[in-house]
Chimera marker file (.cmm) of the C-alpha trace (Angstrom):
<marker_set name="trace">
<marker id="1" x="22.363" y="-2.969" z="18.775" r="1" g="1" b="0" radius="0.5"/>
<marker id="2" x="20.648" y="-5.077" z="21.429" r="1" g="1" b="0" radius="0.5"/>
<marker id="3" x="17.456" y="-3.014" z="21.008" r="1" g="1" b="0" radius="0.5"/>
<marker id="4" x="17.277" y="-3.867" z="17.326" r="1" g="1" b="0" radius="0.5"/>
<marker id="5" x="17.878" y="-7.522" z="18.082" r="1" g="1" b="0" radius="0.5"/>
<marker id="6" x="15.099" y="-7.515" z="20.681" r="1" g="1" b="0" radius="0.5"/>
<marker id="7" x="12.700" y="-5.797" z="18.308" r="1" g="1" b="0" radius="0.5"/>
<marker id="8" x="13.526" y="-8.286" z="15.571" r="1" g="1" b="0" radius="0.5"/>
<marker id="9" x="12.879" y="-11.329" z="17.773" r="1" g="1" b="0" radius="0.5"/>
<marker id="10" x="9.614" y="-9.962" z="19.125" r="1" g="1" b="0" radius="0.5"/>
<marker id="11" x="8.498" y="-9.171" z="15.578" r="1" g="1" b="0" radius="0.5"/>
<marker id="12" x="9.494" y="-12.665" z="14.380" r="1" g="1" b="0" radius="0.5"/>
<marker id="13" x="7.668" y="-14.360" z="17.287" r="1" g="1" b="0" radius="0.5"/>
<marker id="14" x="4.482" y="-12.401" z="16.618" r="1" g="1" b="0" radius="0.5"/>
<marker id="15" x="4.645" y="-13.089" z="12.883" r="1" g="1" b="0" radius="0.5"/>
<marker id="16" x="4.891" y="-16.839" z="13.495" r="1" g="1" b="0" radius="0.5"/>
<marker id="17" x="1.916" y="-16.702" z="15.858" r="1" g="1" b="0" radius="0.5"/>
<marker id="18" x="-0.053" y="-14.587" z="13.379" r="1" g="1" b="0" radius="0.5"/>
<marker id="19" x="0.732" y="-16.915" z="10.474" r="1" g="1" b="0" radius="0.5"/>
<marker id="20" x="-0.661" y="-19.916" z="12.391" r="1" g="1" b="0" radius="0.5"/>
<marker id="21" x="-4.054" y="-18.243" z="12.727" r="1" g="1" b="0" radius="0.5"/>
<marker id="22" x="-5.509" y="-18.913" z="9.272" r="1" g="1" b="0" radius="0.5"/>
<marker id="23" x="-9.024" y="-17.873" z="10.337" r="1" g="1" b="0" radius="0.5"/>
<marker id="24" x="-7.691" y="-14.563" z="11.670" r="1" g="1" b="0" radius="0.5"/>
<marker id="25" x="-5.944" y="-13.847" z="8.373" r="1" g="1" b="0" radius="0.5"/>
<marker id="26" x="-9.108" y="-14.660" z="6.418" r="1" g="1" b="0" radius="0.5"/>
<marker id="27" x="-11.271" y="-12.422" z="8.612" r="1" g="1" b="0" radius="0.5"/>
<marker id="28" x="-8.818" y="-9.528" z="8.344" r="1" g="1" b="0" radius="0.5"/>
<marker id="29" x="-8.886" y="-9.806" z="4.549" r="1" g="1" b="0" radius="0.5"/>
<marker id="30" x="-12.657" y="-10.250" z="4.186" r="1" g="1" b="0" radius="0.5"/>
<marker id="31" x="-13.787" y="-7.511" z="6.598" r="1" g="1" b="0" radius="0.5"/>
<marker id="32" x="-12.556" y="-4.544" z="4.492" r="1" g="1" b="0" radius="0.5"/>
<marker id="33" x="-14.172" y="-6.030" z="1.397" r="1" g="1" b="0" radius="0.5"/>
<marker id="34" x="-17.481" y="-6.339" z="3.259" r="1" g="1" b="0" radius="0.5"/>
<marker id="35" x="-17.227" y="-2.720" z="4.424" r="1" g="1" b="0" radius="0.5"/>
<marker id="36" x="-16.567" y="-1.471" z="0.914" r="1" g="1" b="0" radius="0.5"/>
<marker id="37" x="-19.156" y="-3.676" z="-0.777" r="1" g="1" b="0" radius="0.5"/>
<marker id="38" x="-22.084" y="-3.278" z="1.597" r="1" g="1" b="0" radius="0.5"/>
<marker id="39" x="-21.604" y="-0.100" z="3.587" r="1" g="1" b="0" radius="0.5"/>
<marker id="40" x="-20.038" y="1.739" z="0.663" r="1" g="1" b="0" radius="0.5"/>
<marker id="41" x="-22.938" y="0.905" z="-1.628" r="1" g="1" b="0" radius="0.5"/>
<marker id="42" x="-25.595" y="1.581" z="1.002" r="1" g="1" b="0" radius="0.5"/>
<marker id="43" x="-24.307" y="5.094" z="1.685" r="1" g="1" b="0" radius="0.5"/>
<marker id="44" x="-23.367" y="5.921" z="-1.904" r="1" g="1" b="0" radius="0.5"/>
<marker id="45" x="-26.508" y="8.059" z="-2.170" r="1" g="1" b="0" radius="0.5"/>
<marker id="46" x="-24.989" y="10.532" z="0.307" r="1" g="1" b="0" radius="0.5"/>
<marker id="47" x="-22.900" y="12.128" z="-2.450" r="1" g="1" b="0" radius="0.5"/>
<marker id="48" x="-24.940" y="15.313" z="-2.030" r="1" g="1" b="0" radius="0.5"/>
<marker id="49" x="-23.738" y="15.601" z="1.579" r="1" g="1" b="0" radius="0.5"/>
<marker id="50" x="-20.138" y="15.061" z="0.517" r="1" g="1" b="0" radius="0.5"/>
<marker id="51" x="-20.434" y="17.724" z="-2.176" r="1" g="1" b="0" radius="0.5"/>
<marker id="52" x="-21.829" y="20.166" z="0.366" r="1" g="1" b="0" radius="0.5"/>
<marker id="53" x="-18.563" y="19.994" z="2.340" r="1" g="1" b="0" radius="0.5"/>
<marker id="54" x="-16.389" y="20.284" z="-0.762" r="1" g="1" b="0" radius="0.5"/>
<marker id="55" x="-15.578" y="16.640" z="-1.593" r="1" g="1" b="0" radius="0.5"/>
<marker id="56" x="-16.231" y="16.023" z="-5.284" r="1" g="1" b="0" radius="0.5"/>
<marker id="57" x="-15.481" y="12.273" z="-5.524" r="1" g="1" b="0" radius="0.5"/>
<marker id="58" x="-17.747" y="9.306" z="-4.947" r="1" g="1" b="0" radius="0.5"/>
<marker id="59" x="-18.516" y="7.904" z="-1.516" r="1" g="1" b="0" radius="0.5"/>
<marker id="60" x="-16.255" y="4.906" z="-2.168" r="1" g="1" b="0" radius="0.5"/>
<marker id="61" x="-13.394" y="7.339" z="-2.890" r="1" g="1" b="0" radius="0.5"/>
<marker id="62" x="-14.131" y="8.932" z="0.468" r="1" g="1" b="0" radius="0.5"/>
<marker id="63" x="-14.455" y="5.636" z="2.358" r="1" g="1" b="0" radius="0.5"/>
<marker id="64" x="-11.544" y="3.614" z="0.957" r="1" g="1" b="0" radius="0.5"/>
<marker id="65" x="-8.600" y="5.401" z="2.653" r="1" g="1" b="0" radius="0.5"/>
<marker id="66" x="-10.349" y="5.168" z="6.014" r="1" g="1" b="0" radius="0.5"/>
<marker id="67" x="-11.007" y="1.452" z="5.581" r="1" g="1" b="0" radius="0.5"/>
<marker id="68" x="-7.360" y="0.835" z="4.682" r="1" g="1" b="0" radius="0.5"/>
<marker id="69" x="-6.088" y="2.795" z="7.685" r="1" g="1" b="0" radius="0.5"/>
<marker id="70" x="-8.594" y="1.129" z="10.019" r="1" g="1" b="0" radius="0.5"/>
<marker id="71" x="-7.575" y="-2.328" z="8.796" r="1" g="1" b="0" radius="0.5"/>
<marker id="72" x="-3.873" y="-1.667" z="9.281" r="1" g="1" b="0" radius="0.5"/>
<marker id="73" x="-4.383" y="-0.056" z="12.683" r="1" g="1" b="0" radius="0.5"/>
<marker id="74" x="-6.662" y="-2.727" z="14.151" r="1" g="1" b="0" radius="0.5"/>
<marker id="75" x="-4.621" y="-5.567" z="12.692" r="1" g="1" b="0" radius="0.5"/>
<marker id="76" x="-1.485" y="-4.187" z="14.304" r="1" g="1" b="0" radius="0.5"/>
<marker id="77" x="-3.237" y="-3.696" z="17.658" r="1" g="1" b="0" radius="0.5"/>
<marker id="78" x="-5.021" y="-7.049" z="17.919" r="1" g="1" b="0" radius="0.5"/>
<marker id="79" x="-2.352" y="-9.394" z="16.540" r="1" g="1" b="0" radius="0.5"/>
<link id1="1" id2="2" r="1" g="1" b="0" radius="0.2"/>
<link id1="2" id2="3" r="1" g="1" b="0" radius="0.2"/>
<link id1="3" id2="4" r="1" g="1" b="0" radius="0.2"/>
<link id1="4" id2="5" r="1" g="1" b="0" radius="0.2"/>
<link id1="5" id2="6" r="1" g="1" b="0" radius="0.2"/>
<link id1="6" id2="7" r="1" g="1" b="0" radius="0.2"/>
<link id1="7" id2="8" r="1" g="1" b="0" radius="0.2"/>
<link id1="8" id2="9" r="1" g="1" b="0" radius="0.2"/>
<link id1="9" id2="10" r="1" g="1" b="0" radius="0.2"/>
<link id1="10" id2="11" r="1" g="1" b="0" radius="0.2"/>
<link id1="11" id2="12" r="1" g="1" b="0" radius="0.2"/>
<link id1="12" id2="13" r="1" g="1" b="0" radius="0.2"/>
<link id1="13" id2="14" r="1" g="1" b="0" radius="0.2"/>
<link id1="14" id2="15" r="1" g="1" b="0" radius="0.2"/>
<link id1="15" id2="16" r="1" g="1" b="0" radius="0.2"/>
<link id1="16" id2="17" r="1" g="1" b="0" radius="0.2"/>
<link id1="17" id2="18" r="1" g="1" b="0" radius="0.2"/>
<link id1="18" id2="19" r="1" g="1" b="0" radius="0.2"/>
<link id1="19" id2="20" r="1" g="1" b="0" radius="0.2"/>
<link id1="20" id2="21" r="1" g="1" b="0" radius="0.2"/>
<link id1="21" id2="22" r="1" g="1" b="0" radius="0.2"/>
<link id1="22" id2="23" r="1" g="1" b="0" radius="0.2"/>
<link id1="23" id2="24" r="1" g="1" b="0" radius="0.2"/>
<link id1="24" id2="25" r="1" g="1" b="0" radius="0.2"/>
<link id1="25" id2="26" r="1" g="1" b="0" radius="0.2"/>
<link id1="26" id2="27" r="1" g="1" b="0" radius="0.2"/>
<link id1="27" id2="28" r="1" g="1" b="0" radius="0.2"/>
<link id1="28" id2="29" r="1" g="1" b="0" radius="0.2"/>
<link id1="29" id2="30" r="1" g="1" b="0" radius="0.2"/>
<link id1="30" id2="31" r="1" g="1" b="0" radius="0.2"/>
<link id1="31" id2="32" r="1" g="1" b="0" radius="0.2"/>
<link id1="32" id2="33" r="1" g="1" b="0" radius="0.2"/>
<link id1="33" id2="34" r="1" g="1" b="0" radius="0.2"/>
<link id1="34" id2="35" r="1" g="1" b="0" radius="0.2"/>
<link id1="35" id2="36" r="1" g="1" b="0" radius="0.2"/>
<link id1="36" id2="37" r="1" g="1" b="0" radius="0.2"/>
<link id1="37" id2="38" r="1" g="1" b="0" radius="0.2"/>
<link id1="38" id2="39" r="1" g="1" b="0" radius="0.2"/>
<link id1="39" id2="40" r="1" g="1" b="0" radius="0.2"/>
<link id1="40" id2="41" r="1" g="1" b="0" radius="0.2"/>
<link id1="41" id2="42" r="1" g="1" b="0" radius="0.2"/>
<link id1="42" id2="43" r="1" g="1" b="0" radius="0.2"/>
<link id1="43" id2="44" r="1" g="1" b="0" radius="0.2"/>
<link id1="44" id2="45" r="1" g="1" b="0" radius="0.2"/>
<link id1="45" id2="46" r="1" g="1" b="0" radius="0.2"/>
<link id1="46" id2="47" r="1" g="1" b="0" radius="0.2"/>
<link id1="47" id2="48" r="1" g="1" b="0" radius="0.2"/>
<link id1="48" id2="49" r="1" g="1" b="0" radius="0.2"/>
<link id1="49" id2="50" r="1" g="1" b="0" radius="0.2"/>
<link id1="50" id2="51" r="1" g="1" b="0" radius="0.2"/>
<link id1="51" id2="52" r="1" g="1" b="0" radius="0.2"/>
<link id1="52" id2="53" r="1" g="1" b="0" radius="0.2"/>
<link id1="53" id2="54" r="1" g="1" b="0" radius="0.2"/>
<link id1="54" id2="55" r="1" g="1" b="0" radius="0.2"/>
<link id1="55" id2="56" r="1" g="1" b="0" radius="0.2"/>
<link id1="56" id2="57" r="1" g="1" b="0" radius="0.2"/>
<link id1="57" id2="58" r="1" g="1" b="0" radius="0.2"/>
<link id1="58" id2="59" r="1" g="1" b="0" radius="0.2"/>
<link id1="59" id2="60" r="1" g="1" b="0" radius="0.2"/>
<link id1="60" id2="61" r="1" g="1" b="0" radius="0.2"/>
<link id1="61" id2="62" r="1" g="1" b="0" radius="0.2"/>
<link id1="62" id2="63" r="1" g="1" b="0" radius="0.2"/>
<link id1="63" id2="64" r="1" g="1" b="0" radius="0.2"/>
<link id1="64" id2="65" r="1" g="1" b="0" radius="0.2"/>
<link id1="65" id2="66" r="1" g="1" b="0" radius="0.2"/>
<link id1="66" id2="67" r="1" g="1" b="0" radius="0.2"/>
<link id1="67" id2="68" r="1" g="1" b="0" radius="0.2"/>
<link id1="68" id2="69" r="1" g="1" b="0" radius="0.2"/>
<link id1="69" id2="70" r="1" g="1" b="0" radius="0.2"/>
<link id1="70" id2="71" r="1" g="1" b="0" radius="0.2"/>
<link id1="71" id2="72" r="1" g="1" b="0" radius="0.2"/>
<link id1="72" id2="73" r="1" g="1" b="0" radius="0.2"/>
<link id1="73" id2="74" r="1" g="1" b="0" radius="0.2"/>
<link id1="74" id2="75" r="1" g="1" b="0" radius="0.2"/>
<link id1="75" id2="76" r="1" g="1" b="0" radius="0.2"/>
<link id1="76" id2="77" r="1" g="1" b="0" radius="0.2"/>
<link id1="77" id2="78" r="1" g="1" b="0" radius="0.2"/>
<link id1="78" id2="79" r="1" g="1" b="0" radius="0.2"/>
</marker_set>
């Protein structure tokens, strides 16, 4: 039980520190939108390349899961 208590208090301490960084929260929310809006639209003409490997959706369909995973991963590492 002491392990769970330790994990809880470390989590709570980091969440309080994270919540105080309003700029950090804003950047972590804006960055994925920028990736999807700019990079997704710039490379949307590569649909022919995606179709050649068997992916039939749009480039944004291809890019979105990666952006979500990258955001969660890097946010958890750098907080």
